N, C-alpha and C positions, 0 to 999 in steps of 0.2 A: 504494500500500500504506500502510495506516495504521500509525503507530507508537504508537497510543494504548495498546496493551497491551505494548509493548516489542518488541524485535527477535526474529525467529524464527531459530533455529539448528537445523541438521541435522548429523548425523554420517553421513558416507558412507565407504565403503571401495572401493578399486579392485580390479582383477582379481588383484592380488598380495597382497591383505589389508591394505594400508596404509590407516589411517583418517585422515580429514580432517574437521575441524569447519568448517562454512561458515555465514555469515550470509546469510539470504535477503533480497535487495533488492527484487525485483520479478518478476512473472510476466506474460507476454503471449502472445497467440495470433497467429500469422502464417500465412496460407494454410492454416488448419485444423490447424496444428501448435502445440503448447504448449511454450513455452520459459521457463526460469527463470534469473535472474541472481543470483549469489552473490559474496560477498567472503570471503577466508580469515578465519576468526574471530580468528586471532592477528595480523592486520595492524594496525599502529599507525595512529592517525588522521593523523599527519603524514607517513606513508609516501608518497613521491612516485611509487612504482611502483604504478600502479593495476591490480591483478591481478584484474580481474573474471573470474569463471568462469561460462560459459554452458553450460547443459545442456538437453537436449531430453527431454520426456516421451515415452516409447515404451511400447507394450504388448507384453509377452512372456509367453506362456502365460497370457493373461487377467489379467496383473498389470502395473500401471504401474511403470516404473522410469525412473531418470534416466540418460541416455546422453550421451556427448560428441557434438559436432557436427563431423563429419569433413570435410564439404564446405566449403572455404574461402570460396566466394562466399556460401553460406548463412550461415556464421558471421559474415562481415562485415556482411551485411544485418541479421541479428538484433542484432549488437553496436550498429550505428547506431541501430536502433529503441530499444534500451534506453538508450543515451546521450541520445537525444531525450526519452524519457519521464522519465528521472531529472533531466535539466536542467529540464524543465517543473515537476517537483515542487519543486525547489530554488527556482525563481523564485516559486512560489506561497507 
């Protein structure tokens, strides 16, 4: 993902109506499914607790929405892919 035009931020709300602002880090496709990685927008740069949020793009009623990844094995595989991709970006 290019930072040429600045960071991308999205505002999401959960099922209870709580709103969260997230900074988009990267998007990847794995086995035909699209995943997006985010960081909380209010996270400090020196914060040691790396709270990456991974969401999956799903289609509901012909509309794409972001959903949590409930399967732990799927989540771990996607997390590993994002860490690898983000590490490669940092090295370059």
